[in-house]
C-alpha positions as CSV (number, residue, x, y, z in Angstrom):
1,X,114.3,-93.9,-84.0
2,X,115.4,-91.4,-81.7
3,X,116.8,-89.1,-84.3
4,X,115.0,-87.9,-87.5
5,X,116.8,-87.1,-90.3
6,X,115.9,-84.8,-93.5
7,X,117.6,-83.9,-96.9
8,X,116.9,-80.2,-97.5
9,X,118.9,-79.7,-100.9
10,X,122.5,-80.2,-100.1
11,X,121.8,-79.7,-96.3
12,X,120.8,-82.5,-93.5
13,X,118.6,-81.2,-90.9
14,X,118.8,-83.7,-88.0
15,X,115.9,-83.6,-85.4
16,X,116.7,-85.5,-81.6
17,X,113.6,-86.7,-80.5
18,X,114.1,-86.6,-76.9
19,X,113.8,-84.3,-74.1
20,X,117.7,-84.7,-72.4
21,X,121.1,-84.5,-74.6
22,X,122.8,-86.0,-71.7
23,X,125.1,-89.0,-71.3
24,X,122.8,-91.6,-72.5
25,X,121.3,-89.6,-75.3
26,X,124.5,-88.2,-76.5
27,X,125.9,-91.8,-77.3
28,X,122.8,-92.7,-79.6
29,X,123.0,-89.1,-80.9
30,X,126.4,-89.1,-81.7
31,X,126.1,-92.8,-83.6
32,X,123.3,-92.2,-85.7
33,X,124.5,-88.5,-86.8
34,X,128.0,-89.8,-87.5
35,X,126.8,-92.3,-89.8
36,X,124.7,-89.7,-91.9
37,X,126.7,-86.5,-91.7
38,X,129.6,-87.5,-94.2
39,X,129.7,-85.6,-97.2
40,X,127.0,-82.9,-95.9
41,X,128.1,-79.2,-96.0
42,X,125.4,-77.8,-94.1
43,X,124.1,-79.9,-91.0
44,X,121.3,-78.3,-89.2
45,X,120.2,-79.7,-85.6
46,X,116.9,-78.9,-84.3
47,X,116.6,-78.4,-81.0
48,X,112.6,-78.1,-80.7
49,X,112.6,-81.3,-78.5
50,X,115.7,-80.9,-76.2
51,X,115.3,-79.0,-72.7
52,X,118.5,-79.8,-71.5
53,X,121.7,-80.3,-72.6
54,X,125.0,-81.2,-70.4
55,X,128.6,-81.4,-71.3
56,X,128.0,-84.9,-72.9
57,X,125.7,-83.6,-75.2
58,X,127.9,-80.6,-76.1
59,X,130.6,-83.1,-76.8
60,X,128.2,-84.9,-79.1
61,X,127.6,-81.5,-80.9
62,X,131.2,-80.9,-81.4
63,X,131.7,-84.6,-82.5
64,X,128.9,-84.0,-85.5
65,X,131.0,-81.0,-86.1
66,X,134.3,-82.7,-86.6
67,X,132.9,-85.2,-88.8
68,X,131.7,-82.7,-91.3
69,X,133.9,-81.8,-94.4
70,X,136.3,-79.1,-94.2
71,X,134.3,-75.7,-95.2
72,X,130.9,-77.3,-93.8
73,X,128.8,-75.9,-91.1
74,X,126.7,-77.2,-88.3
75,X,124.1,-74.9,-87.4
76,X,121.5,-75.1,-84.4
77,X,117.6,-74.4,-84.4
78,X,115.0,-73.8,-81.8
79,X,117.3,-73.8,-78.9
80,X,115.8,-73.0,-75.9
81,X,116.8,-70.3,-73.4
82,X,119.0,-72.5,-71.0
83,X,120.5,-74.3,-74.0
84,X,121.7,-70.9,-75.5
85,X,123.0,-69.7,-71.9
86,X,125.1,-73.0,-71.8
87,X,126.7,-72.3,-75.1
88,X,127.4,-68.9,-74.2
89,X,128.8,-69.7,-71.4
90,X,130.9,-72.3,-72.7
91,X,131.8,-69.8,-76.0
92,X,130.3,-72.9,-78.2
93,X,128.0,-70.0,-79.6
94,X,130.9,-68.6,-81.6
95,X,131.3,-72.3,-83.2
96,X,127.9,-73.4,-83.2
97,X,125.5,-70.6,-84.6
98,X,122.2,-70.5,-83.3
99,X,118.7,-69.7,-85.2
100,X,115.2,-69.3,-84.0
101,X,113.9,-71.8,-86.9
102,X,115.4,-74.4,-89.1
103,X,114.4,-72.2,-92.2
104,X,116.6,-69.4,-90.9
105,X,119.3,-72.0,-90.1
106,X,119.4,-73.3,-93.6
107,X,119.3,-69.6,-95.2
108,X,122.1,-68.7,-92.9
């Protein structure tokens, strides 16, 4: 599978297993995660293997955020510098907080 899932307490940790979160991968990501995210109060997406995100990838992350119940959160972990720059440029860093590690993202 292209997306790995792990339950960690009440949180769902999602790890995309592709280098590019672009139009092609975003569709796979959105479908896989959308099926699992309902009911999760905290979703952490580990971007450790992702080196590139385009607008489709950003849209997929926002789509996941919208599926999380009210009061829940989507946090990112292991985002590289180019992904962090894109999040800052688009101001999505205000909505999608990013952490150095999954453990830090889980701790908030």
